[in-house]
C-alpha positions in Angstrom: -16.4 37.1 8.9 -19.6 36.3 7.1 -22.3 38.8 6.4 -25.4 37.5 8.2 -28.9 38.9 7.7 -32.1 37.8 9.4 -35.7 38.8 8.7 -37.8 38.7 11.9 -41.0 39.6 13.6 -40.3 41.1 17.1 -42.4 38.5 19.0 -41.8 35.4 16.8 -40.4 32.6 19.0 -38.5 31.0 16.1 -36.9 34.3 15.3 -35.8 34.7 18.9 -34.4 31.2 19.0 -32.4 31.8 15.7 -31.0 35.1 17.1 -30.1 33.4 20.3 -28.0 30.8 18.5 -26.2 33.4 16.4 -25.6 35.6 19.5 -24.3 32.6 21.5 -21.8 31.9 18.7 -20.7 35.6 18.8 -22.1 36.3 15.3 -22.8 39.9 14.4 -25.9 40.1 12.2 -28.2 42.6 10.5 -31.8 42.2 11.7 -34.7 43.4 9.6 -37.8 43.6 11.9 -40.7 43.5 9.4 -43.7 43.4 11.7 -46.7 44.0 9.6 -44.7 45.5 6.7 -46.1 43.6 3.7 -43.8 45.2 1.2 -40.7 44.2 3.2 -42.1 40.7 3.6 -42.6 40.5 -0.2 -39.0 41.6 -0.8 -37.8 39.0 1.7 -39.9 36.3 0.0 -38.3 37.2 -3.4 -34.8 36.7 -1.8 -35.9 33.5 0.0 -37.2 31.7 -3.1 -40.8 32.3 -2.2 -40.7 31.4 1.5 -42.7 33.8 3.6 -42.3 32.2 7.0 -40.1 33.9 9.6 -37.3 34.1 10.3 -35.5 33.9 7.0 -31.7 33.8 7.3 -29.0 34.7 4.7 -25.3 34.1 5.1 -23.1 36.0 2.5 -26.3 36.7 0.5 -27.0 32.9 0.3 -30.5 31.9 1.6 -30.1 29.2 4.3 -33.7 29.1 5.4 -35.4 29.5 8.8 -34.8 28.6 12.4 -35.0 24.9 11.9 -32.6 25.1 9.0 -30.1 27.1 11.0 -30.2 24.6 13.9 -29.8 21.7 11.4 -26.7 23.3 10.0 -25.4 23.7 13.5 -26.1 20.0 14.3 -24.4 18.9 11.1 -21.3 20.9 12.0 -21.6 23.0 8.9 -22.7 26.4 10.4 -19.3 27.4 11.7 -17.7 26.9 8.3 -20.4 29.1 6.7 -19.9 31.7 9.3 -16.2 31.8 8.9 -16.4 32.5 5.1 -15.7 36.1 4.2 -18.5 38.0 2.5 
């Protein structure tokens, strides 16, 4: 199973939607709640090629983007393949 990481803010509606999709698919993920933690956000942005919006999602240490990117991968039928790949 893939290693899935997601950076979130606790009340971010896009973060909640992304987590709902992953949960609905039965995916276990590591969540980093970075509410107000600027150092953590900077570290996330470095991993996410400068993107500072939330959520930012990584599968097997590969940056896949935010909530809209996650849903786009699902719509294209690519997400399941990414999630099946071993870390």
